[in-house]
C-alpha positions in Angstrom: 26.5 7.5 20.8 28.3 9.5 18.1 26.3 10.8 15.2 28.6 8.9 12.8 27.8 5.6 14.6 24.1 6.3 14.2 24.5 7.1 10.5 26.6 3.9 10.0 23.9 1.7 11.7 21.2 3.5 9.7 23.0 2.8 6.4 23.6 -0.9 7.3 19.9 -1.4 8.4 18.7 0.4 5.3 20.7 -1.8 3.0 19.5 -4.9 4.9 15.9 -3.9 4.5 16.4 -3.1 0.8 18.0 -6.5 0.3 15.2 -8.2 2.1 12.5 -6.4 0.2 14.3 -7.2 -3.1 14.5 -10.9 -2.3 10.8 -11.0 -1.4 9.8 -9.1 -4.5 11.9 -11.3 -6.7 10.5 -14.5 -5.1 7.0 -13.2 -5.5 7.6 -12.4 -9.1 9.0 -15.8 -9.8 6.0 -17.4 -8.0 3.6 -15.4 -10.2 5.4 -16.3 -13.4 5.6 -20.0 -12.5 1.9 -20.1 -11.5 1.0 -18.3 -14.7 3.0 -20.8 -16.8 1.4 -23.7 -15.0 -2.0 -22.1 -15.6 -1.3 -21.6 -19.3 0.0 -25.1 -19.7 -3.1 -26.6 -18.0 -5.4 -24.6 -20.2 -3.6 -25.6 -23.4 -3.8 -29.3 -22.5 -7.5 -28.9 -21.8 -8.2 -27.1 -25.0 -6.2 -29.7 -27.0 -8.2 -32.5 -25.4 -11.5 -30.7 -26.1 -10.5 -30.3 -29.8 -9.5 -34.0 -30.0 -12.8 -35.1 -28.4 -14.8 -33.0 -30.9 -12.9 -34.7 -33.8 -13.7 -38.1 -32.3 -17.4 -37.1 -31.9 -17.5 -36.1 -35.6 -15.9 -39.4 -36.6 -18.4 -41.3 -34.5 -21.2 -39.3 -36.2 -20.1 -40.4 -39.7 -19.5 -44.0 -38.6 -23.0 -44.2 -37.2 -24.5 -42.6 -40.2 -22.8 -45.0 -42.6 -23.6 -48.1 -40.6 -27.2 -47.1 -40.4 -27.3 -46.5 -44.1 -25.6 -49.8 -45.0 -27.8 -51.8 -42.6 -30.9 -50.3 -44.0 -30.0 -50.6 -47.7 -27.8 -53.7 -47.9 -28.8 -56.3 -45.4 -32.6 -56.0 -45.5 -32.6 -55.4 -49.3 -31.3 -58.9 -49.8 -34.7 -60.3 -48.6 -37.7 -59.7 -50.6 -40.1 -60.5 -47.8 -38.3 -57.9 -45.6 -37.5 -60.5 -42.9 -34.3 -60.2 -40.9 -31.4 -62.4 -42.0 -30.2 -65.3 -40.0 -26.8 -64.1 -38.9 -26.4 -66.3 -35.9 -23.6 -68.1 -37.8 -22.0 -71.5 -37.1 -20.4 -72.3 -33.8 -17.4 -74.6 -33.6 -16.0 -76.1 -30.4 -12.4 -77.4 -30.3 -9.7 -78.5 -27.9 -6.0 -77.6 -28.3 -3.1 -80.0 -27.8 -2.5 -78.5 -24.4 -6.1 -79.2 -23.3 -7.5 -75.7 -23.7 -11.1 -75.6 -24.9 -12.4 -72.8 -27.0 -15.4 -71.8 -29.1 -15.3 -70.2 -32.6 -18.3 -68.6 -34.1 -18.4 -67.7 -37.8 -21.1 -65.2 -38.6 -22.6 -64.8 -42.1 -25.2 -66.2 -44.4 -26.6 -69.4 -43.0 -26.9 -71.0 -46.4 -23.2 -70.4 -47.1 -22.2 -71.6 -43.7 -24.4 -74.7 -44.0 -22.7 -75.6 -47.2 -19.5 -75.6 -45.2 -21.0 -78.2 -42.9 -22.1 -80.6 -45.7 -20.5 -84.0 -45.7 -19.5 -83.6 -49.4 -17.0 -80.9 -48.6 -13.6 -81.9 -47.3 -11.9 -80.4 -44.3 -9.4 -78.6 -46.5 -12.2 -77.0 -48.6 -14.0 -76.0 -45.4 -10.9 -74.2 -44.1 -10.3 -72.5 -47.4 -13.9 -71.4 -47.6 -13.7 -70.0 -44.0 -10.7 -67.9 -44.9 -12.5 -66.5 -47.9 -15.4 -65.6 -45.8 -13.2 -63.9 -43.2 -11.3 -62.1 -45.9 -14.6 -60.8 -47.4 -15.7 -59.5 -44.0 -12.3 -57.8 -43.5 -12.5 -56.2 -47.0 -16.1 -55.1 -46.2 -15.1 -53.4 -42.9 -12.1 -51.8 -44.5 -14.3 -50.5 -47.3 -16.7 -49.2 -44.7 -13.9 -47.3 -42.8 -12.5 -46.0 -46.0 -15.9 -44.7 -47.0 -16.3 -43.0 -43.6 -12.8 -41.4 -43.9 -13.7 -40.2 -47.3 -16.9 -38.7 -46.1 -15.1 -36.9 -43.2 -12.5 -35.4 -45.6 -15.0 -34.4 -48.2 -18.1 -33.5 -46.3 -17.3 -32.7 -42.7 -16.1 -29.1 -43.3 -19.4 -28.4 -45.1 -21.3 -28.9 -41.9 -22.2 -25.8 -39.8 -19.8 -25.4 -36.9 -22.8 -25.2 -34.6 -23.5 -28.8 -35.4 -19.9 -30.0 -35.4 -19.2 -28.3 -32.0 -22.4 -27.9 -30.1 -22.1 -25.1 -27.5 -23.5 -27.2 -24.6 -21.1 -30.1 -25.5 -18.2 -27.7 -25.7 -19.0 -26.2 -22.3 -19.2 -29.6 -20.7 -16.0 -30.7 -22.3 -14.2 -27.6 -21.2 -15.5 -27.8 -17.7 -14.6 -31.4 -17.3 -11.0 -30.9 -18.7 -10.4 -27.8 -16.7 -11.4 -29.6 -13.5 -9.1 -32.5 -14.4 -6.2 -30.1 -14.7 -7.1 -28.4 -11.4 -8.5 -25.2 -13.0 -11.8 -25.0 -11.1 -12.7 -21.3 -11.8 -15.3 -19.6 -14.0 -14.6 -19.2 -17.7 -16.2 -17.7 -20.8 -15.7 -18.9 -24.4 -16.6 -18.2 -28.0 -16.2 -19.9 -31.4 -15.1 -17.6 -34.2 -14.0 -18.2 -37.8 -10.7 -17.0 -39.4 -12.3 -13.6 -40.1 -13.2 -13.0 -36.5 -16.9 -13.5 -37.0 -18.4 -15.1 -33.9 -20.4 -18.3 -34.5 -21.6 -18.3 -30.9 -20.4 -17.1 -27.5 -21.3 -17.3 -23.8 -23.3 -14.4 -22.3 -20.3 -13.2 -20.2 -17.8 -13.2 -23.1 -16.8 -9.8 -24.2 -15.1 -9.2 -27.5 -13.0 -6.5 -25.8 -11.2 -9.3 -24.1 -9.3 -9.9 -27.3 -7.7 -6.5 -26.9 -7.0 -6.8 -23.2 -5.1 -10.1 -23.6 -5.4 -13.2 -21.5 -7.3 -15.1 -24.3 -6.4 -18.7 -24.9 -7.0 -19.9 -28.5 -7.3 -23.5 -29.9 -7.9 -24.5 -33.5 -11.0 -26.6 -34.0 -10.7 -29.3 -36.7 -7.2 -28.4 -37.9 -7.5 -30.6 -41.0 -10.3 -28.4 -42.4 -9.4 -26.2 -45.4 -7.7 -23.0 -44.5 -10.7 -20.9 -45.5 -13.0 -22.9 -43.2 -10.9 -23.0 -40.1 -12.6 -22.1 -36.8 -11.1 -21.2 -33.4 -12.2 -21.8 -29.8 -11.3 -18.8 -27.6 -11.5 -19.0 -23.8 -11.2 -16.2 -21.3 -10.9 -16.5 -17.5 -12.3 -13.4 -15.7 -10.9 -14.4 -12.3 -7.5 -15.5 -13.6 -5.6 -12.7 -11.7 -7.3 -13.6 -8.5 -6.5 -17.3 -9.1 -2.8 -16.5 -9.8 -2.4 -14.2 -6.8 -4.2 -16.5 -4.5 -1.1 -18.7 -4.6 1.1 -15.9 -3.1 -1.3 -14.6 -0.5 1.0 -16.2 2.1 3.5 -13.5 1.2 1.3 -10.7 2.4 2.0 -11.3 6.1 5.7 -11.3 5.3 5.4 -7.9 3.6 3.4 -6.6 6.5 5.9 -7.7 9.0 8.8 -6.3 7.0 6.9 -3.0 6.7 6.2 -2.9 10.4 9.9 -3.6 11.1 10.8 -0.8 8.6 8.5 1.7 10.4 9.9 0.7 13.8 13.4 1.1 12.5 12.7 4.5 11.0 11.0 5.6 14.2 13.9 4.4 16.3 16.4 6.3 14.1 14.3 9.4 14.3 14.1 9.1 18.1 17.9 8.5 18.3 18.6 11.7 16.3 16.1 13.6 18.5 17.7 12.3 21.6 21.1 13.1 20.3 19.9 16.7 19.5 18.2 16.9 22.9 21.3 15.8 24.7 23.3 18.5 23.0 20.7 21.1 23.8 20.6 20.0 27.4 24.4 20.2 27.6 24.1 23.8 26.3 21.4 24.5 28.8 23.5 23.3 31.7 26.4 25.4 30.5 24.1 28.5 30.2 22.5 27.8 33.5 25.9 27.5 35.2 26.9 30.8 33.7 23.6 32.5 34.6 23.8 31.3 38.3 27.5 31.9 38.6 27.3 35.7 38.0 24.6 36.6 40.7 26.2 34.2 43.2 29.6 35.8 42.7 28.1 39.3 43.1 26.3 38.3 46.3 29.4 36.7 47.6 31.5 39.8 46.9 28.9 42.0 48.6 28.9 39.8 51.7 32.7 40.0 51.9 32.5 43.8 51.7 30.1 43.9 54.6 32.8 42.4 56.7 34.9 45.5 56.2 34.5 48.0 59.1 34.9 51.0 56.8 32.0 49.8 54.7 29.7 49.3 57.7 30.4 52.8 58.8 29.2 54.3 55.5 25.5 54.4 55.3 25.6 55.1 51.5 27.9 52.1 50.9 25.6 49.9 53.0 22.6 51.1 51.0 24.5 50.4 47.7 25.5 46.9 48.8 22.0 46.2 50.0 20.6 47.3 46.6 23.1 45.1 44.8 22.3 42.0 47.0 18.5 42.6 46.4 18.9 43.0 42.7 21.1 39.9 42.3 18.8 37.9 44.5 15.8 38.8 42.3 17.9 37.9 39.3 18.8 34.6 40.8 15.2 33.9 41.7 14.1 34.7 38.2 16.6 32.2 36.7 15.4 29.6 39.2 11.8 30.2 38.0 12.9 29.8 34.4 14.4 26.4 35.3 11.3 25.3 37.1 9.3 26.0 33.9 10.9 22.9 32.5 8.7 20.7 34.6 5.7 21.9 32.7 6.9 20.3 29.5 6.9 16.9 31.1 3.3 17.1 32.0 0.5 16.3 29.5 -1.6 19.2 30.7 -0.7 22.2 32.8 -2.7 23.2 35.9 -4.4 26.5 35.1 -6.6 28.8 37.1 -8.8 30.1 34.3 -10.8 33.3 34.7 -12.2 36.0 32.5 -9.6 38.6 31.9 -9.8 41.9 29.9 -6.8 41.4 27.6 -6.6 45.2 26.9 -6.3 46.1 30.5 -3.8 43.3 31.2 -1.6 44.2 28.3 -1.8 48.0 29.2 -0.4 47.1 32.7 2.4 44.9 31.2 3.4 47.7 28.7 3.5 50.3 31.5 5.7 48.0 33.7 8.0 47.1 30.8 8.4 50.6 29.6 11.2 51.4 32.1 13.3 48.5 30.8 12.8 49.5 27.1 13.7 53.1 27.8 16.8 51.9 29.6 18.2 50.9 26.2 17.1 54.1 24.5 14.0 52.6 23.0 10.2 53.1 23.2 7.2 50.9 23.3 3.7 51.6 22.0 0.3 49.9 22.4 -2.6 49.9 20.0 -5.4 48.2 21.9 -8.2 48.4 19.2 -10.1 45.3 20.2 -13.7 46.3 21.2 -14.3 42.9 22.8 -11.1 41.7 24.6 -12.5 39.4 27.3 -10.7 36.0 27.3 -10.8 33.0 29.6 -7.1 32.6 30.6 -4.8 32.1 33.6 -3.8 35.7 34.3 -0.3 34.8 35.6 0.6 32.6 32.6 -1.0 35.1 30.2 1.2 37.9 31.7 4.3 35.7 31.5 3.6 35.0 27.8 3.5 38.7 26.9 6.6 39.4 29.2 8.6 36.6 27.5 7.8 38.0 24.0 8.8 41.6 25.1 11.9 40.3 26.8 13.0 38.5 23.7 12.5 41.7 21.7 14.9 43.5 24.0 17.5 40.7 23.9 17.6 40.5 20.1 17.6 44.3 19.4 19.8 45.9 16.9 22.6 48.1 18.0 22.5 50.5 15.0 18.9 51.6 15.5 16.8 52.5 18.6 14.5 49.8 19.8 10.9 50.1 18.9 8.2 47.8 20.2 4.5 47.7 19.2 1.8 45.7 21.0 -1.7 45.6 19.4 -5.0 43.9 19.9 -7.9 43.5 17.4 -11.0 41.4 16.9 -11.2 38.7 14.2 -14.3 37.0 12.7 -15.4 33.9 14.7 -15.2 35.5 18.1 -11.4 35.6 18.2 -8.9 38.0 19.6 -5.6 38.7 17.9 -2.6 40.0 19.9 0.6 41.0 18.1 4.0 41.8 19.6 6.3 43.4 17.0 9.9 44.8 17.1 12.6 46.1 14.8 15.3 43.8 16.0 17.8 41.5 14.2 15.0 39.2 12.9 15.1 35.5 12.3 16.3 33.5 9.3 13.6 31.6 7.4 15.3 28.2 8.1 15.1 29.0 11.9 11.5 30.1 12.0 10.1 26.5 12.4 12.5 25.8 15.2 12.1 28.8 17.5 9.4 27.1 19.5 11.4 24.0 20.2 12.6 23.4 23.8 16.2 24.4 24.4 16.5 25.8 20.9 18.3 29.2 20.7 18.7 31.2 17.5 22.3 31.9 16.7 23.3 35.5 17.3 26.6 35.5 15.6 29.4 37.2 17.5 27.1 38.6 20.2 27.7 37.2 23.7 25.3 39.4 25.7 22.2 37.3 24.9 21.6 35.0 27.8 18.9 32.3 28.3 18.1 28.6 28.3 16.0 28.3 25.2 12.8 27.8 27.1 11.0 31.1 26.7 9.3 30.6 23.3 8.7 26.9 24.0 6.9 28.0 27.2 4.9 30.6 25.3 3.7 28.2 22.7 2.7 25.6 25.3 0.7 28.1 27.3 -1.0 29.6 24.3 -2.1 26.1 23.2 -3.2 25.2 26.7 -5.5 28.3 26.5 -7.0 26.9 23.3 -5.2 29.5 21.1 -2.6 29.5 18.4 0.6 31.4 17.8 2.8 32.0 14.8 5.8 34.1 13.9 6.6 36.4 11.0 10.2 37.7 10.6 12.6 39.2 8.2 16.3 39.3 8.8 17.6 42.7 9.9 14.1 44.1 9.7 12.2 42.8 12.7 10.0 40.1 14.1 6.2 39.9 14.8 4.6 37.3 17.1 0.8 36.8 16.5 -1.3 35.2 19.2 -5.0 34.3 18.5 -7.2 33.4 21.5 -10.9 32.6 21.6 -13.1 35.3 23.2 -15.4 34.5 26.1 -19.0 34.1 24.9 -21.6 35.9 26.9 
């Protein structure tokens, strides 16, 4: 798959996910706003109903008060002996023209009603007298109501708010109305006057709620004078939880979208890595073909020369051809071993034969062996083995290959304008650790390439130089083996100055 195709699919999927998240967020926002509006509307209806019921309670209070006063002062005062009046009244039974029977009872003073029943009064007079009695009762009730209304207007605002709106009554009213509107959640309330002075409040009500917002306010007894107006304030501590409980079903949707996004990103990363790996493997195959082609051609040419009689007659020529075949065979075997190292990267753990090794002695032997190759290019190699304790538990073969790979890289990436200089050192670090450094004065590595030098198949660009051969496996192998040996490796480099590889291994504890 082309890189442009991967990028195109990435952009399409990214826009799709962004659109999906946008729709979900907008839907959730609309749900929250709608739920909040419904909640506010329900609270307002409840508070208005509570205010109305308190006004009705106050009217009932004045009615009962006036009725009790009138009954005690008017009715019983008419009788000097204090006996109760006879208010049973007079009962009339009649039948309408359609045959419907009904009873009519006229209540009042028995004496007056008895006069209506006397034989000396005509039916017309009786009817007229009954109308006057009823009119008198109506005027009496009307006067009573007017008196109650006058008392409410003139005296109600003078009563303490604690009596007009009892806290227990207000709580019961609020709870009942909230439940009727589907708002079954805890609440706190307070009654305050126009100056903000609290008449009473519940134990959980905090005045700081006024500053935080979320307070619902209802005017109590709105017909009171402006200077005596009181307000009922209600706060719901769990309002946010109540609002968001209605959109909890969206949480799985967000989780699934997030999981899909993570999988998509992981897939894209894997696709780019596979693309990069494919390119590096193609480079590896090209390099491998070139590396194998040269020794095979040389061996083939030497074999053809052996068929020449004149060559077979010359012992010096035979010796030369034999040396060439031997060298090229070793070179070919070395390249095959390099390729076989690839199998180690597909295993989770390499098979190691661990043993205690004196790193100073092993490195001294490696330096002695590698000295010939360094001097071949007009360079020199030094060793500063200053570690007093250098016993490490390693696989000697792989440990030797690690040092050889680092030295071989130093030779490959040398500078032509200065003589090659290699330095290998050992030293002890706190915490029973051994530090091994391999430094050179080669071409160095750019900072942007330092993090990639240990990647499999990766090779640092060498510009116009074409004599640097390899598969990009050396440093990857080095890092894997150092980590298998419970150690760590890092690189420090400066372009056109040199490179230093630092290996830290745990010492064997006696």
